[in-house]
N, C-alpha and C positions, 0 to 999 in steps of 0.2 A: 396138197392140191395137185390135181392133174389137169391136163388140157387136151381137148379133142381138136385136131387140125381139120378145118373145113375145106381149105383150099390153099394152094401154094402159087406164088407169083415170082418169077425170076427178078432179082434185084438189078440185073443188067438191062432191063427193059428201058427203052427210050423215055417212057413215061414214069420211071421210078416206082414209087410206092402207090401212085394213084389208082391203078387197077385193083390193088388189094384194099385200099381205103374205100373205093366205090362198092366193092363186093361186101365188105364189112358193113357199110352203111345200109345196103339193101337187106342184109340179114337182120340188122337192128330194127329196121322198119317193119320186119315180119315178127319182131318180138324176141329174137335170139340175141343174147348179149355178146356179140362178136367183137373181137379186138384184133388189131394188127400188131404183130411182133416181127422182129428181124432175127432170122436164124443165120448167124455169121458162118457157121460150119458149112452150110449148103448155099450161102449167098442168095437167100430167098426171103421174101416177105411171106409170113404165114398168117392166115386168118384163123383165129382160135376161139374156142369157147371154153372157159375155165369151169371146173366143177370139182367137188370133193372126191378124194380117192375112193374107189370102190362103188361108184354110183351106177355101174353097169354100162357105161359108155365104152365103145370099142375104139 
């Protein structure tokens, strides 16, 4: 499995993960199965869409 990162949000934001959760919710409302994950290396919340390897996503 691979994942496409749709957007990044800094974890140090005063609102924490809320901006990422709101962005993911808006993408889900549009039919995109977006999920929020934490990237510990970059200290950021990522909104991602998972897909099988080799599906042509960049």
